[in-house]
TORKOL-915594 format. One record per atom (N, C-alpha, C): x, y, z; residue in one letter. Coordinates in pm, whole numbers, padded with zeros to 5 digits, always signed. Layout:
REM TORKOL-915594
XYZa/...
***
This chain:
REM TORKOL-915594
+18150+05993+09913m/+18010+06024+09930m/+17997+06175+09930m/+17896+06224+09859s/+17873+06367+09860s/+17736+06393+09921s/+17733+06481+10017i/+17607+06521+10078i/+17598+06672+10063i/+17484+06718+10011n/+17466+06862+10002n/+17321+06897+10034n/+17303+07015+10085i/+17168+07065+10112i/+17150+07188+10026i/+17055+07180+09934n/+17028+07291+09844n/+16930+07388+09907n/+16909+07500+09840n/+16815+07600+09891n/+16673+07546+09902n/+16639+07444+09825d/+16505+07389+09833d/+16494+07279+09939d/+16594+07274+10027y/+16597+07180+10137y/+16602+07035+10091y/+16672+07009+09982s/+16695+06872+09938s/+16819+06818+10009s/+16815+06696+10046l/+16931+06629+10104l/+16963+06511+10014l/+17081+06512+09956n/+17120+06408+09861n/+17236+06328+09916n/+17232+06201+09894n/+17344+06113+09926n/+17366+06030+09800n/+17454+06076+09714k/+17479+06007+09588k/+17620+05950+09593k/+17630+05823+09572q/+17761+05759+09568q/+17816+05769+09427q/+17950+05775+09417a/+18013+05786+09287a/+17988+05663+09202a/+17987+05548+09264n/+17963+05425+09187n/+17911+05316+09280n/+17875+05206+09221r/+17818+05093+09295r/+17917+05038+09397r/+18045+05034+09365e/+18147+04981+09454e/+18150+05054+09588e/+18130+05187+09587e/+18134+05263+09711e/+18015+05232+09801e/+17907+05180+09745r/+17789+05149+09824r/+17790+05006+09877r/+17887+04927+09836h/+17892+04787+09876h/+18026+04755+09940h/+18021+04670+10038e/+18142+04623+10103e/+18167+04480+10057e/+18293+04451+10025r/+18329+04316+09982r/+18359+04234+10106r/+18280+04131+10125v/+18299+04040+10236v/+18316+03902+10176v/+18421+03837+10209g/+18442+03706+10153g/+18534+03623+10239g/+18563+03506+10186v/+18648+03411+10256v/+18761+03372+10161v/+18881+03368+10215a/+18997+03324+10137a/+19000+03171+10132a/+19037+03117+10018a/+19050+02972+10002a/+19167+02921+10084a/+19152+02800+10137t/+19257+02739+10218t/+19281+02594+10176t/+19392+02541+10221a/+19423+02399+10205a/+19508+02359+10325a/+19484+02238+10375t/+19558+02188+10491t/+19599+02044+10466t/+19720+02011+10507f/+19764+01872+10507f/+19863+01853+10622f/+19882+01726+10661t/+19965+01695+10777t/+20065+01586+10740t/+20192+01619+10753f/+20297+01521+10729f/+20309+01424+10846f/+20336+01295+10815t/+20371+01195+10917t/+20519+01159+10906t/+20578+01188+10790t/+20721+01167+10767t/+20764+01257+10651t/+20892+01263+10626k/+20945+01343+10515k/+20923+01268+10383k/+20873+01337+10281p/+20862+01274+10149p/+21001+01245+10091p/+21004+01157+09992n/+21131+01121+09926n/+21199+01243+09865n/+21332+01236+09857e/+21409+01340+09788e/+21355+01354+09645e/+21354+01475+09595e/+21309+01513+09461e/+21157+01508+09443e/+21083+01468+09547s/+20937+01478+09539s/+20903+01627+09535s/+20794+01661+09469h/+20759+01802+09465h/+20608+01825+09466h/+20576+01947+09509i/+20437+01993+09518i/+20429+02128+09446i/+20323+02147+09368t/+20303+02272+09295t/+20177+02341+09347t/+20194+02467+09385l/+20085+02549+09438l/+20059+02664+09342l/+19934+02706+09330t/+19897+02819+09244t/+19819+02919+09328t/+19863+03045+09324d/+19793+03148+09401d/+19672+03200+09324d/+19593+03286+09388h/+19468+03336+09330h/+19490+03416+09202h/+19611+03469+09183a/+19641+03546+09062a/+19689+03457+08948a/+19706+03327+08974g/+19748+03234+08870g/+19898+03205+08868g/+19973+03258+08963t/+20117+03231+08970t/+20140+03096+09037t/+20219+03010+08970s/+20250+02877+09024s/+20394+02870+09068s/+20417+02797+09176k/+20551+02769+09228k/+20557+02621+09262k/+20672+02560+09230t/+20694+02419+09261t/+20802+02410+09368t/+20773+02335+09473f/+20863+02318+09586f/+20910+02173+09589f/+21042+02154+09582e/+21102+02020+09575e/+21170+01985+09707e/+21144+01864+09754i/+21211+01813+09874i/+21357+01789+09838i/+21448+01862+09904d/+21591+01854+09873d/+21673+01862+10002d/+21641+01772+10096n/+21711+01773+10223n/+21860+01742+10207n/+21896+01669+10099d/+22037+01641+10071d/+22110+01765+10022d/+22033+01868+09986n/+22087+01996+09937n/+22179+01977+09817n/+22136+01888+09725d/+22215+01866+09604d/+22159+01942+09485d/+22066+02032+09510g/+22012+02117+09404g/+21875+02071+09356g/+21782+02163+09353a/+21648+02134+09303a/+21647+02146+09152a/+21547+02086+09089g/+21533+02094+08945g/+21510+02238+08899g/+21525+02258+08769v/+21509+02391+08709v/+21370+02447+08740v/+21367+02570+08791g/+21241+02638+08820g/+21174+02593+08949g/+21241+02506+09027k/+21182+02457+09151k/+21252+02522+09270k/+21177+02538+09378v/+21230+02593+09501v/+21271+02477+09591v/+21396+02476+09636a/+21447+02367+09720a/+21397+02380+09863a/+21336+02273+09912v/+21299+02263+10053v/+21415+02187+10116v/+21519+02262+10156n/+21646+02201+10194n/+21688+02228+10337n/+21598+02279+10418g/+21630+02305+10558g/+21554+02215+10652g/+21517+02097+10604i/+21434+02005+10682i/+21506+01959+10809i/+21629+01916+10795a/+21706+01867+10912a/+21724+01979+11014a/+21758+02099+10967a/+21779+02212+11058a/+21650+02252+11129a/+21534+02221+11069a/+21404+02256+11129a/+21348+02144+11216a/+21428+02040+11240g/+21384+01932+11329g/+21373+01797+11262g/+21386+01791+11128g/+21379+01664+11057g/+21240+01604+11053g/+21227+01497+10975g/+21101+01424+10965g/+20983+01510+10926g/+20866+01473+10979a/+20742+01544+10947a/+20745+01688+10998a/+20796+01708+11119t/+20801+01842+11179t/+20888+01935+11097t/+21009+01889+11062g/+21102+01971+10984g/+21054+01997+10843g/+20991+01896+10783t/+20939+01912+10646t/+20832+02021+10643t/+20737+02012+10734a/+20629+02113+10738a/+20686+02251+10766a/+20776+02261+10864a/+20831+02391+10902a/+20911+02453+10788a/+20995+02373+10720d/+21076+02431+10613d/+20993+02462+10489d/+20893+02379+10458l/+20805+02408+10344l/+20732+02541+10368l/+20682+02563+10489v/+20615+02689+10524v/+20711+02806+10505v/+20833+02792+10553t/+20933+02898+10540t/+20959+02930+10394t/+20975+02827+10312k/+21007+02849+10170k/+20889+02912+10095k/+20767+02873+10126i/+20650+02932+10060i/+20641+03081+10094i/+20657+03114+10221n/+20645+03254+10264n/+20759+03341+10214n/+20870+03281+10175a/+20986+03357+10128a/+20977+03395+09981a/+20876+03346+09910q/+20864+03371+09767q/+20805+03509+09739q/+20883+03592+09677s/+20840+03728+09643s/+20729+03724+09539s/+20622+03798+09564g/+20512+03807+09469g/+20420+03687+09468g/+20445+03590+09552f/+20361+03471+09560f/+20255+03499+09665f/+20129+03493+09627k/+20019+03541+09711k/+19951+03429+09789k/+20032+03348+09855i/+19984+03244+09945i/+20062+03260+10075i/+19991+03254+10186t/+20055+03257+10317t/+20045+03118+10378t/+20159+03067+10422a/+20165+02935+10484a/+20191+02950+10633a/+20126+02865+10711t/+20151+02860+10855t/+20170+02716+10897t/+20229+02699+11015n/+20258+02567+11071n/+20197+02565+11212n/+20061+02549+11221p/+19994+02562+11350p/+20031+02456+11453p/+20077+02340+11407s/+20124+02236+11499s/+20217+02143+11423s/+20284+02053+11495d/+20385+01966+11435d/+20332+01894+11311d/+20402+01910+11200g/+20369+01839+11077g/+20258+01901+10994g/+20185+01999+11048v/+20069+02056+10979v/+20111+02176+10893v/+20059+02178+10770v/+20079+02291+10680v/+19941+02347+10647v/+19921+02474+10680l/+19795+02543+10647l/+19828+02652+10547l/+19769+02643+10428l/+19791+02738+10321l/+19666+02824+10305l/+19685+02955+10295t/+19573+03048+10278t/+19604+03144+10165t/+19512+03155+10070q/+19527+03253+09963q/+19523+03392+10024q/+19600+03486+09968d/+19608+03621+10024d/+19491+03711+09987d/+19399+03663+09904s/+19284+03742+09866s/+19158+03657+09881s/+19049+03721+09921v/+18922+03649+09934v/+18863+03625+09795v/+18780+03527+09786g/+18706+03503+09663g/+18733+03368+09601g/+18647+03331+09507p/+18658+03201+09442p/+18780+03186+09352p/+18845+03297+09315d/+18967+03286+09234d/+19077+03210+09308d/+19067+03202+09440g/+19166+03129+09519g/+19146+02979+09521g/+19036+02930+09469n/+19009+02786+09467n/+19091+02722+09354n/+19223+02728+09366r/+19316+02683+09262r/+19367+02542+09289r/+19423+02483+09183a/+19474+02347+09189a/+19602+02337+09272a/+19618+02222+09334i/+19741+02182+09402i/+19779+02048+09340i/+19903+02035+09299s/+19943+01907+09241s/+20073+01857+09304s/+20084+01726+09310v/+20205+01661+09358v/+20254+01567+09247v/+20384+01538+09247d/+20439+01455+09139d/+20396+01310+09149d/+20369+01260+09271n/+20330+01121+09289n/+20231+01115+09405n/+20104+01115+09373g/+19999+01120+09473g/+20005+01004+09572g/+20035+00884+09524v/+20042+00768+09612v/+20153+00788+09716v/+20270+00834+09669h/+20381+00857+09762h/+20347+00967+09862h/+20298+01082+09815w/+20266+01192+09905w/+20160+01149+10006w/+20060+01073+09963n/+19957+01027+10055n/+20013+00930+10160n/+20122+00860+10126s/+20184+00769+10223s/+20268+00845+10326s/+20295+00972+10301t/+20375+01053+10395t/+20291+01152+10474t/+20159+01147+10456t/+20069+01241+10524t/+19953+01166+10589t/+19907+01217+10702s/+19788+01160+10765s/+19663+01234+10718s/+19677+01363+10692v/+19574+01440+10623v/+19635+01469+10488v/+19583+01405+10384n/+19645+01411+10252n/+19640+01549+10189n/+19734+01572+10097v/+19738+01697+10023v/+19613+01703+09935v/+19529+01806+09951p/+19409+01816+09867p/+19447+01851+09723p/+19356+01825+09632s/+19383+01855+09491s/+19357+02002+09457s/+19287+02072+09546t/+19260+02215+09526t/+19251+02287+09659t/+19271+02417+09653f/+19232+02504+09763f/+19079+02505+09761f/+19017+02527+09873s/+18871+02530+09875s/+18819+02634+09973s/+18690+02664+09959g/+18623+02755+10051g/+18629+02901+10014g/+18699+02935+09905g/+18706+03075+09864g/+18572+03124+09814g/+18522+03232+09873s/+18393+03287+09831s/+18399+03438+09839s/+18306+03501+09769d/+18303+03646+09760d/+18159+03691+09764d/+18127+03782+09854t/+17993+03836+09867t/+18003+03986+09879t/+17908+04055+09822r/+17902+04199+09838r/+17774+04231+09913r/+17788+04311+10018i/+17670+04351+10094i/+17655+04503+10085i/+17531+04546+10077a/+17505+04689+10069a/+17536+04752+10204a/+17614+04857+10204t/+17648+04926+10328t/+17586+05064+10334t/+17557+05123+10218v/+17496+05255+10212v/+17393+05253+10101v/+17276+05299+10130a/+17173+05309+10027a/+17164+05454+09982a/+17160+05477+09851p/+17145+05615+09806p/+17006+05666+09844p/+16995+05794+09876f/+16865+05849+09912f/+16858+05995+09872f/+16734+06046+09869r/+16710+06188+09849r/+16585+06225+09926r/+16595+06327+10005v/+16481+06380+10079v/+16465+06523+10032v/+16344+06562+09994a/+16325+06698+09943a/+16201+06762+10004a/+16204+06894+10011v/+16091+06972+10059v/+16071+07085+09959v/+16042+07052+09836n/+16023+07153+09733n/+15882+07209+09742n/+15864+07317+09811g/+15735+07384+09818g/+15630+07313+09898g/+15664+07208+09967a/+15564+07138+10048a/+15529+07221+10169a/+15405+07214+10216p/+15366+07292+10333p/+15447+07249+10455p/+15472+07342+10540t/+15544+07312+10663t/+15462+07355+10781t/+15504+07321+10899l/+15435+07358+11021l/+15487+07490+11077l/+15594+07540+11023r/+15650+07665+11075r/+15554+07781+11053r/+15548+07866+11149l/+15470+07990+11144l/+15320+07967+11123l/+15271+07848+11152q/+15128+07825+11141q/+15066+07840+11279q/+14952+07895+11281s/+14881+07919+11406s/+14826+07788+11459s/+14826+07773+11591n/+14765+07653+11647n/+14615+07669+11663n/+14560+07783+11618q/+14417+07810+11626q/+14344+07768+11499q/+14417+07740+11392k/+14354+07705+11264k/+14399+07565+11223k/+14327+07515+11125r/+14368+07387+11067r/+14500+07406+10994r/+14579+07302+10989y/+14702+07309+10912y/+14718+07181+10832y/+14797+07189+10729e/+14817+07075+10641e/+14938+06994+10687e/+14928+06862+10670t/+15041+06775+10699t/+15086+06709+10570t/+15200+06649+10575f/+15252+06582+10455f/+15168+06460+10420f/+15127+06386+10522i/+15051+06264+10499i/+14934+06265+10596i/+14819+06225+10550g/+14705+06211+10639g/+14605+06325+10626g/+14522+06335+10727e/+14414+06433+10725e/+14459+06564+10787e/+14375+06665+10762q/+14400+06795+10827q/+14375+06782+10975q/+14454+06853+11053k/+14443+06847+11199k/+14409+06984+11255k/+14351+06984+11370l/+14325+07109+11440l/+14438+07143+11529l/
***
């Protein structure tokens, strides 16, 4: 923001661009599901972040190797097993992915809460599972087909303005015995 006062008593507030006058306020897209048990070995879920990067996470509690390009969810037993261990290890594996712009949390046993790292509708991305019937049988709150709730709003935070006194009459040095001029309205005594 540049503010200057010129010799003609102008006060300017000119922003460099529209972005500087607006604040981005939005909501990041989220998805939540709750495991009731561990999905079958080799089952997988694919998540896409707001930038379009996809990662596939494969249930591999046997630790016999995930498929090509898939991230093994192989610490289920060490994280408590069953629904609790599945949720905890899936969260750990999602958060360990470099450059993947989704944050996963495990707010309670079996629950997975996924949040896009950026606000806006670009985060309302698809979520896919290899076998919807099977995944739905292992969850009490089913895996949604998309992230949802991502929105983006811009609100004005600064309005550009200019106040000037180019030759306008002023009250300085005017006698209180005579009429004087005002900026708006009638002459006063």
